[in-house]
Z-matrix of the N, CA and C atoms (Angstrom, degrees):
N
C 1 1.442
C 2 1.527 1 111.51
N 3 1.303 2 116.29 1 27.08
C 4 1.460 3 120.17 2 177.68
C 5 1.517 4 108.48 3 -99.61
N 6 1.294 5 116.82 4 140.84
C 7 1.454 6 122.59 5 179.47
C 8 1.530 7 108.01 6 -129.06
N 9 1.320 8 116.86 7 136.11
C 10 1.472 9 120.15 8 -178.59
C 11 1.520 10 109.87 9 -68.97
N 12 1.315 11 116.67 10 130.51
C 13 1.458 12 121.67 11 179.50
C 14 1.521 13 110.92 12 -105.05
N 15 1.294 14 116.49 13 -44.86
C 16 1.468 15 119.65 14 -179.85
C 17 1.514 16 108.63 15 -154.03
N 18 1.311 17 115.90 16 142.96
C 19 1.449 18 120.52 17 178.89
C 20 1.524 19 108.17 18 -102.50
N 21 1.315 20 116.41 19 117.61
C 22 1.450 21 120.98 20 178.34
C 23 1.507 22 107.83 21 -106.17
N 24 1.327 23 118.05 22 170.21
C 25 1.455 24 122.46 23 -167.98
C 26 1.523 25 114.12 24 -40.35
N 27 1.312 26 119.26 25 -63.72
C 28 1.461 27 118.71 26 179.88
C 29 1.519 28 111.84 27 -125.82
N 30 1.300 29 118.04 28 14.36
C 31 1.458 30 119.74 29 177.32
C 32 1.520 31 109.76 30 -129.82
N 33 1.300 32 114.90 31 155.79
C 34 1.447 33 120.65 32 -179.44
C 35 1.515 34 107.66 33 -113.29
N 36 1.323 35 116.39 34 121.16
C 37 1.453 36 120.25 35 179.52
C 38 1.526 37 107.26 36 -89.78
N 39 1.319 38 116.73 37 124.09
C 40 1.454 39 121.43 38 -172.70
C 41 1.514 40 111.31 39 -116.46
N 42 1.324 41 115.90 40 153.11
C 43 1.447 42 122.18 41 -179.86
C 44 1.519 43 108.48 42 -118.53
N 45 1.310 44 117.07 43 124.86
C 46 1.455 45 122.28 44 179.83
C 47 1.525 46 108.28 45 -85.55
N 48 1.336 47 117.47 46 112.91
C 49 1.467 48 120.75 47 -174.44
C 50 1.527 49 112.77 48 -77.43
N 51 1.327 50 118.01 49 -16.69
C 52 1.463 51 118.84 50 -178.15
C 53 1.518 52 111.90 51 -80.11
N 54 1.322 53 117.88 52 -42.75
C 55 1.463 54 119.98 53 -177.69
C 56 1.518 55 112.38 54 -100.83
N 57 1.323 56 117.20 55 -5.63
C 58 1.463 57 122.56 56 -177.20
C 59 1.531 58 112.00 57 58.78
N 60 1.288 59 115.47 58 24.05
C 61 1.461 60 119.88 59 178.45
C 62 1.508 61 110.37 60 -98.98
N 63 1.298 62 116.83 61 146.84
C 64 1.453 63 121.45 62 -179.98
C 65 1.519 64 108.73 63 -92.04
N 66 1.327 65 116.23 64 125.44
C 67 1.459 66 121.45 65 179.50
C 68 1.517 67 108.44 66 -131.02
N 69 1.304 68 115.53 67 151.10
C 70 1.454 69 119.68 68 176.12
C 71 1.518 70 108.08 69 -118.93
N 72 1.309 71 115.19 70 122.33
C 73 1.451 72 120.63 71 177.20
C 74 1.525 73 106.79 72 -113.06
N 75 1.316 74 118.22 73 118.33
C 76 1.457 75 121.33 74 -178.52
C 77 1.524 76 108.91 75 -79.96
N 78 1.309 77 115.36 76 106.55
C 79 1.453 78 121.83 77 179.77
C 80 1.522 79 107.58 78 -129.46
N 81 1.325 80 117.75 79 114.89
C 82 1.464 81 118.32 80 177.31
C 83 1.524 82 110.29 81 -58.65
N 84 1.330 83 115.70 82 139.08
C 85 1.456 84 120.51 83 -176.86
C 86 1.523 85 111.11 84 -56.76
N 87 1.326 86 117.19 85 -39.48
C 88 1.461 87 119.29 86 -177.67
C 89 1.521 88 112.61 87 -69.31
N 90 1.327 89 118.99 88 -11.63
C 91 1.457 90 121.72 89 179.64
C 92 1.527 91 112.55 90 -88.39
N 93 1.311 92 118.28 91 -16.21
C 94 1.451 93 120.26 92 178.75
C 95 1.526 94 108.21 93 -68.62
N 96 1.320 95 119.00 94 132.86
C 97 1.460 96 121.93 95 -168.35
C 98 1.533 97 115.44 96 -55.55
N 99 1.307 98 119.56 97 -54.36
C 100 1.459 99 120.43 98 -177.07
C 101 1.516 100 111.95 99 -69.14
N 102 1.310 101 116.05 100 -38.00
C 103 1.460 102 119.43 101 179.93
C 104 1.523 103 110.66 102 -69.20
N 105 1.323 104 116.98 103 -35.53
C 106 1.464 105 120.31 104 177.37
C 107 1.523 106 110.53 105 -64.45
N 108 1.323 107 117.16 106 -39.64
C 109 1.461 108 120.53 107 176.95
C 110 1.527 109 111.13 108 -65.66
N 111 1.331 110 117.16 109 -38.34
C 112 1.451 111 121.52 110 178.95
C 113 1.528 112 110.71 111 -65.99
N 114 1.328 113 116.96 112 -43.33
C 115 1.466 114 120.86 113 177.81
C 116 1.527 115 109.59 114 -63.20
N 117 1.314 116 117.07 115 -40.56
C 118 1.463 117 121.55 116 178.28
C 119 1.536 118 110.16 117 -61.48
N 120 1.329 119 117.60 118 -42.31
C 121 1.466 120 121.13 119 177.95
C 122 1.529 121 110.93 120 -65.24
N 123 1.324 122 117.50 121 -40.52
C 124 1.466 123 120.25 122 176.97
C 125 1.518 124 111.35 123 -63.11
N 126 1.328 125 117.10 124 -41.07
C 127 1.474 126 120.30 125 177.31
C 128 1.525 127 111.38 126 -62.57
N 129 1.332 128 116.33 127 -38.86
C 130 1.463 129 120.96 128 178.33
C 131 1.525 130 109.78 129 -64.94
N 132 1.339 131 117.24 130 -44.56
C 133 1.463 132 120.96 131 178.27
C 134 1.528 133 111.14 132 -61.97
N 135 1.324 134 116.91 133 -40.34
C 136 1.468 135 120.61 134 178.41
C 137 1.522 136 111.15 135 -64.97
N 138 1.330 137 116.86 136 -41.03
C 139 1.461 138 120.65 137 -178.70
C 140 1.529 139 111.82 138 -66.62
N 141 1.320 140 116.93 139 -33.77
C 142 1.463 141 121.05 140 -176.57
C 143 1.524 142 113.33 141 -88.87
N 144 1.316 143 118.45 142 -6.42
C 145 1.464 144 119.49 143 -175.00
C 146 1.522 145 112.09 144 -98.71
N 147 1.331 146 114.24 145 149.99
C 148 1.462 147 120.89 146 177.55
C 149 1.519 148 111.10 147 -88.78
N 150 1.315 149 116.69 148 -17.48
C 151 1.451 150 120.76 149 -179.96
C 152 1.515 151 110.59 150 -169.97
N 153 1.329 152 114.57 151 165.91
C 154 1.461 153 119.67 152 178.04
C 155 1.523 154 109.79 153 -139.02
N 156 1.312 155 115.04 154 150.77
C 157 1.456 156 122.87 155 172.34
C 158 1.522 157 106.57 156 -121.48
N 159 1.327 158 117.34 157 134.06
C 160 1.460 159 122.01 158 177.03
C 161 1.519 160 107.11 159 -109.28
N 162 1.333 161 115.23 160 123.80
C 163 1.458 162 121.47 161 -174.62
C 164 1.515 163 109.13 162 -121.49
N 165 1.326 164 115.87 163 131.44
C 166 1.458 165 120.24 164 174.48
C 167 1.520 166 107.37 165 -102.36
N 168 1.311 167 115.31 166 120.01
C 169 1.462 168 120.64 167 -174.04
C 170 1.515 169 110.88 168 -121.48
N 171 1.307 170 118.07 169 50.46
C 172 1.461 171 121.93 170 -176.41
C 173 1.526 172 112.36 171 -71.68
N 174 1.336 173 118.24 172 -27.69
C 175 1.458 174 120.95 173 -174.34
C 176 1.524 175 113.99 174 -93.89
N 177 1.331 176 118.12 175 1.58
C 178 1.453 177 120.54 176 -178.14
C 179 1.515 178 110.43 177 -79.99
N 180 1.337 179 115.43 178 143.41
C 181 1.451 180 117.97 179 169.32
C 182 1.535 181 107.84 180 -88.71
N 183 1.304 182 116.98 181 177.49
C 184 1.460 183 120.94 182 -173.42
C 185 1.531 184 112.59 183 -62.55
N 186 1.322 185 116.68 184 -39.25
C 187 1.465 186 120.36 185 -178.43
C 188 1.533 187 111.20 186 -67.94
N 189 1.340 188 117.11 187 -44.72
C 190 1.471 189 120.79 188 178.52
C 191 1.526 190 110.72 189 -62.74
N 192 1.332 191 115.53 190 -39.85
C 193 1.460 192 120.29 191 -179.03
C 194 1.530 193 110.60 192 -63.94
N 195 1.325 194 117.39 193 -44.64
C 196 1.463 195 121.37 194 179.54
C 197 1.525 196 110.92 195 -64.37
N 198 1.333 197 117.15 196 -40.52
C 199 1.459 198 121.07 197 179.07
C 200 1.528 199 111.27 198 -65.30
N 201 1.329 200 116.52 199 -41.04
C 202 1.472 201 120.62 200 179.44
C 203 1.526 202 110.75 201 -64.12
N 204 1.315 203 117.06 202 -46.52
C 205 1.468 204 120.49 203 178.59
C 206 1.525 205 111.20 204 -61.02
N 207 1.318 206 116.52 205 -39.23
C 208 1.460 207 120.97 206 179.70
C 209 1.533 208 110.90 207 -64.08
N 210 1.350 209 116.80 208 -45.06
C 211 1.468 210 120.65 209 178.24
C 212 1.524 211 111.12 210 -60.53
N 213 1.327 212 116.30 211 -42.42
C 214 1.461 213 119.71 212 -177.83
C 215 1.525 214 111.29 213 -70.73
N 216 1.313 215 118.15 214 -38.83
C 217 1.467 216 120.50 215 -179.39
C 218 1.518 217 111.60 216 -67.99
N 219 1.337 218 117.60 217 -26.55
C 220 1.466 219 120.07 218 175.12
C 221 1.527 220 111.42 219 -64.77
N 222 1.327 221 116.64 220 -22.43
C 223 1.465 222 121.10 221 178.26
C 224 1.529 223 111.68 222 -82.48
N 225 1.325 224 117.01 223 4.75
C 226 1.469 225 124.13 224 -179.99
C 227 1.528 226 111.62 225 60.98
N 228 1.325 227 115.23 226 44.42
C 229 1.457 228 121.32 227 173.93
C 230 1.526 229 107.88 228 -113.84
N 231 1.313 230 116.42 229 163.06
C 232 1.459 231 121.69 230 177.69
C 233 1.522 232 107.91 231 -95.41
N 234 1.317 233 116.21 232 126.04
C 235 1.463 234 121.80 233 178.32
C 236 1.518 235 107.36 234 -115.80
N 237 1.322 236 116.76 235 123.80
C 238 1.461 237 120.58 236 179.98
C 239 1.526 238 109.93 237 -131.02
N 240 1.328 239 114.95 238 134.08
C 241 1.461 240 120.55 239 169.14
C 242 1.528 241 105.11 240 -87.74
N 243 1.321 242 117.37 241 120.29
C 244 1.462 243 120.05 242 -169.42
C 245 1.520 244 111.90 243 -114.73
N 246 1.311 245 114.36 244 149.99
C 247 1.464 246 121.42 245 168.65
C 248 1.519 247 106.16 246 -80.81
N 249 1.315 248 116.46 247 131.13
C 250 1.464 249 120.87 248 -174.20
C 251 1.518 250 113.46 249 -59.96
N 252 1.323 251 117.09 250 -43.22
C 253 1.468 252 120.70 251 -178.34
C 254 1.520 253 110.64 252 -62.87
N 255 1.318 254 116.46 253 -42.54
C 256 1.465 255 120.24 254 -178.63
C 257 1.526 256 111.20 255 -70.24
N 258 1.322 257 117.28 256 -36.04
C 259 1.462 258 120.05 257 177.99
C 260 1.520 259 110.65 258 -67.35
N 261 1.328 260 116.90 259 -38.31
C 262 1.470 261 119.43 260 177.05
C 263 1.525 262 110.51 261 -62.88
N 264 1.337 263 117.19 262 -39.76
C 265 1.467 264 120.45 263 176.54
C 266 1.526 265 111.01 264 -61.80
N 267 1.320 266 117.18 265 -40.39
C 268 1.463 267 120.99 266 179.84
C 269 1.526 268 111.46 267 -68.72
N 270 1.321 269 117.45 268 -33.55
C 271 1.463 270 121.29 269 -177.87
C 272 1.524 271 113.84 270 -78.04
N 273 1.322 272 117.77 271 -17.85
C 274 1.465 273 121.26 272 -173.69
C 275 1.516 274 113.47 273 -53.61
N 276 1.317 275 118.18 274 -38.73
C 277 1.461 276 121.29 275 -173.45
C 278 1.521 277 112.99 276 -103.58
N 279 1.331 278 118.12 277 19.92
C 280 1.456 279 120.94 278 -178.65
C 281 1.523 280 110.70 279 -115.19
N 282 1.316 281 115.06 280 173.87
C 283 1.464 282 119.72 281 176.77
C 284 1.526 283 111.39 282 -76.67
N 285 1.336 284 117.16 283 -7.34
C 286 1.457 285 121.50 284 -179.72
C 287 1.514 286 112.78 285 -98.44
N 288 1.306 287 117.77 286 21.76
C 289 1.468 288 119.69 287 -177.35
C 290 1.530 289 112.53 288 -64.73
N 291 1.328 290 117.62 289 -17.70
C 292 1.468 291 119.85 290 176.88
C 293 1.533 292 111.83 291 -69.39
N 294 1.320 293 118.10 292 -12.48
C 295 1.458 294 121.93 293 177.34
C 296 1.526 295 112.92 294 -83.46
N 297 1.324 296 118.09 295 -6.10
C 298 1.463 297 121.65 296 -175.38
C 299 1.532 298 113.68 297 -54.94
N 300 1.338 299 120.75 298 -41.70
C 301 1.473 300 119.64 299 -179.26
C 302 1.527 301 114.33 300 -65.79
N 303 1.316 302 118.05 301 -16.95
C 304 1.457 303 121.88 302 -178.73
C 305 1.532 304 111.48 303 -71.52
N 306 1.313 305 116.80 304 -23.92
C 307 1.460 306 120.26 305 -172.77
C 308 1.523 307 111.71 306 -83.56
N 309 1.328 308 114.39 307 79.68
C 310 1.462 309 124.49 308 170.58
C 311 1.526 310 106.32 309 -135.47
N 312 1.302 311 117.49 310 144.10
C 313 1.453 312 120.70 311 -178.55
C 314 1.516 313 111.60 312 77.64
N 315 1.319 314 117.19 313 -177.19
C 316 1.467 315 120.27 314 -179.00
C 317 1.527 316 110.97 315 -73.77
N 318 1.313 317 116.33 316 120.60
C 319 1.462 318 121.25 317 -177.20
C 320 1.516 319 111.09 318 -127.10
N 321 1.317 320 115.04 319 146.99
C 322 1.457 321 122.90 320 167.36
C 323 1.516 322 106.09 321 -116.69
N 324 1.315 323 115.60 322 144.97
C 325 1.453 324 120.79 323 177.25
C 326 1.521 325 107.74 324 -118.16
N 327 1.332 326 116.04 325 130.88
C 328 1.453 327 121.86 326 177.23
C 329 1.517 328 106.83 327 -108.54
N 330 1.315 329 115.90 328 117.82
C 331 1.461 330 122.36 329 178.70
C 332 1.524 331 108.01 330 -97.72
N 333 1.347 332 117.30 331 123.33
C 334 1.461 333 120.17 332 177.02
C 335 1.520 334 108.26 333 -106.88
N 336 1.328 335 115.49 334 140.36
C 337 1.459 336 119.38 335 -174.69
C 338 1.522 337 113.20 336 -85.40
N 339 1.351 338 118.34 337 -23.48
C 340 1.461 339 120.32 338 175.68
C 341 1.521 340 109.81 339 -148.37
N 342 1.308 341 116.18 340 165.26
C 343 1.464 342 121.60 341 -175.03
C 344 1.523 343 112.47 342 -68.17
N 345 1.341 344 117.70 343 -19.15
C 346 1.462 345 120.54 344 178.88
C 347 1.526 346 111.88 345 -62.99
N 348 1.313 347 117.38 346 -27.20
C 349 1.460 348 121.07 347 -177.62
C 350 1.529 349 112.85 348 -80.74
N 351 1.314 350 117.88 349 -16.80
C 352 1.464 351 121.61 350 -174.57
C 353 1.532 352 113.67 351 -59.27
N 354 1.352 353 120.44 352 -47.12
C 355 1.468 354 118.86 353 179.81
C 356 1.527 355 112.79 354 -63.53
N 357 1.326 356 117.50 355 -39.75
C 358 1.462 357 120.90 356 -178.38
C 359 1.523 358 110.34 357 -67.46
N 360 1.323 359 116.73 358 -43.45
C 361 1.459 360 120.99 359 178.66
C 362 1.529 361 110.03 360 -65.28
N 363 1.329 362 117.37 361 -39.73
C 364 1.468 363 121.14 362 177.94
C 365 1.529 364 110.76 363 -61.21
N 366 1.338 365 116.70 364 -46.59
C 367 1.468 366 120.29 365 178.50
C 368 1.529 367 110.92 366 -61.15
N 369 1.325 368 116.26 367 -42.31
C 370 1.460 369 120.33 368 -179.21
C 371 1.519 370 110.80 369 -63.34
N 372 1.339 371 116.82 370 -46.35
C 373 1.467 372 120.70 371 -177.92
C 374 1.523 373 112.18 372 -66.49
N 375 1.330 374 116.57 373 -41.85
C 376 1.466 375 119.24 374 -179.59
C 377 1.519 376 111.86 375 -70.45
N 378 1.334 377 117.36 376 -21.71
C 379 1.455 378 120.76 377 179.37
C 380 1.521 379 114.20 378 -86.03
N 381 1.320 380 117.60 379 -7.85
C 382 1.465 381 121.03 380 -178.30
C 383 1.527 382 110.31 381 -86.09
N 384 1.331 383 117.44 382 138.75
C 385 1.465 384 119.52 383 178.21
C 386 1.521 385 111.38 384 -71.51
N 387 1.299 386 116.57 385 143.57
C 388 1.470 387 123.35 386 177.25
C 389 1.524 388 113.64 387 57.77
N 390 1.316 389 117.32 388 26.15
C 391 1.464 390 120.77 389 178.95
C 392 1.525 391 108.52 390 -97.69
N 393 1.306 392 116.75 391 123.93
C 394 1.454 393 121.43 392 -179.52
C 395 1.528 394 108.71 393 -115.27
N 396 1.325 395 115.99 394 110.34
C 397 1.459 396 120.82 395 176.65
C 398 1.524 397 106.32 396 -82.55
N 399 1.340 398 117.01 397 110.20
C 400 1.457 399 120.47 398 -175.83
C 401 1.518 400 112.73 399 -87.30
N 402 1.331 401 117.60 400 -25.28
C 403 1.460 402 120.90 401 178.77
C 404 1.518 403 109.23 402 -162.57
N 405 1.318 404 115.50 403 155.91
C 406 1.457 405 121.47 404 175.13
C 407 1.511 406 108.32 405 -153.43
N 408 1.314 407 115.42 406 153.42
C 409 1.454 408 120.43 407 179.63
C 410 1.520 409 109.17 408 -150.61
N 411 1.325 410 115.78 409 134.89
C 412 1.454 411 122.51 410 170.97
C 413 1.518 412 106.37 411 -116.71
N 414 1.303 413 116.41 412 119.20
C 415 1.454 414 119.34 413 -174.43
C 416 1.513 415 109.04 414 62.04
N 417 1.306 416 117.04 415 -130.21
C 418 1.456 417 121.26 416 178.50
C 419 1.527 418 112.27 417 -96.30
N 420 1.334 419 117.37 418 5.48
C 421 1.457 420 121.64 419 -176.05
C 422 1.523 421 110.57 420 -96.41
N 423 1.322 422 115.80 421 121.99
C 424 1.464 423 120.71 422 174.89
C 425 1.522 424 108.78 423 -78.72
N 426 1.318 425 116.51 424 138.22
C 427 1.457 426 121.45 425 -179.56
C 428 1.515 427 110.01 426 -107.65
N 429 1.323 428 116.23 427 137.88
C 430 1.457 429 119.32 428 172.93
C 431 1.528 430 108.39 429 -96.66
N 432 1.323 431 116.91 430 -177.90
C 433 1.458 432 120.65 431 -175.72
C 434 1.528 433 111.76 432 -62.40
N 435 1.321 434 117.60 433 -36.83
C 436 1.469 435 120.80 434 177.89
C 437 1.521 436 111.34 435 -62.58
N 438 1.338 437 116.84 436 -42.08
C 439 1.464 438 120.60 437 178.47
C 440 1.524 439 111.11 438 -63.73
N 441 1.333 440 116.60 439 -38.69
C 442 1.468 441 120.52 440 179.73
C 443 1.525 442 109.98 441 -66.86
N 444 1.341 443 117.14 442 -40.79
C 445 1.466 444 120.38 443 177.18
C 446 1.525 445 111.05 444 -65.64
N 447 1.335 446 116.84 445 -37.38
C 448 1.459 447 121.15 446 177.31
C 449 1.529 448 110.40 447 -65.33
N 450 1.326 449 116.87 448 -40.94
C 451 1.464 450 120.69 449 176.87
C 452 1.518 451 111.32 450 -61.61
N 453 1.317 452 117.40 451 -38.47
C 454 1.462 453 121.47 452 -177.38
C 455 1.529 454 112.07 453 -65.19
N 456 1.320 455 117.54 454 -25.49
C 457 1.463 456 121.43 455 -178.15
C 458 1.526 457 113.20 456 -83.95
N 459 1.319 458 116.93 457 -10.69
C 460 1.467 459 121.27 458 -173.57
C 461 1.526 460 110.67 459 -78.06
N 462 1.314 461 115.10 460 135.56
C 463 1.471 462 121.67 461 174.45
C 464 1.529 463 108.76 462 -97.41
N 465 1.317 464 117.23 463 177.70
C 466 1.462 465 121.57 464 -177.95
C 467 1.530 466 111.92 465 -66.75
N 468 1.327 467 115.19 466 160.76
C 469 1.466 468 125.06 467 176.62
C 470 1.524 469 112.81 468 55.66
N 471 1.296 470 116.17 469 49.87
C 472 1.457 471 120.67 470 176.34
C 473 1.515 472 108.91 471 -133.01
N 474 1.305 473 114.83 472 170.77
C 475 1.459 474 120.11 473 175.73
C 476 1.520 475 108.32 474 -102.19
N 477 1.313 476 114.95 475 137.40
C 478 1.450 477 121.15 476 179.68
C 479 1.515 478 108.37 477 -109.96
N 480 1.322 479 116.77 478 124.24
C 481 1.454 480 121.19 479 174.93
C 482 1.517 481 108.26 480 -106.79
N 483 1.306 482 116.25 481 112.95
C 484 1.453 483 121.72 482 177.63
C 485 1.520 484 106.45 483 -124.25
N 486 1.311 485 115.52 484 111.94
C 487 1.465 486 118.65 485 -175.50
C 488 1.511 487 108.47 486 62.72
N 489 1.323 488 116.95 487 -125.89
C 490 1.454 489 121.02 488 179.84
C 491 1.522 490 112.60 489 -98.57
N 492 1.335 491 117.59 490 1.20
C 493 1.453 492 121.38 491 -178.13
C 494 1.526 493 110.88 492 -95.34
N 495 1.310 494 116.19 493 148.72
C 496 1.448 495 122.15 494 175.83
C 497 1.514 496 107.86 495 -121.99
N 498 1.311 497 117.45 496 124.38
C 499 1.460 498 122.89 497 176.78
C 500 1.506 499 107.91 498 -110.64
N 501 1.335 500 117.71 499 130.77
C 502 1.444 501 121.61 500 175.51
C 503 1.512 502 107.15 501 -101.17
N 504 1.332 503 115.39 502 116.44
C 505 1.458 504 121.06 503 -178.76
C 506 1.510 505 109.51 504 -99.35
N 507 1.314 506 116.91 505 131.56
C 508 1.460 507 120.87 506 -179.93
C 509 1.505 508 110.71 507 -116.68
């Protein structure tokens, strides 16, 4: 008979509906069963991916959002709409922890399994209306908007130089 009233940084403030009394039970978010499983799945996706794109899609209507997800899933990438707090928990133990401040507002995360998918995903994202790519990373290299635009221009069987890394796309 507990109902969530407010979510605070690492504790959940609960309301007891039977006695109408306000109680606070300190429960770390990662300890809640379903949320812990979700964080575990996000960590698995991060470990298996070669890169990620973070997209803020606050201005999309339902039809545009469904079309965008469909286009991206055709590229055989994983697209997840994430809760910011849970994504930050998943990022804590990875090399992408510098992306943690990006997770504010409604975000989707696109996990790519290899560097070959990066140019196609970049072209798809830049071609979508009202799509704002807030962050991207290939390996341990953070990409800025110029790097993402450069990736979008690349055709198959070329070498990609991003920062100090070289990706050979086949």
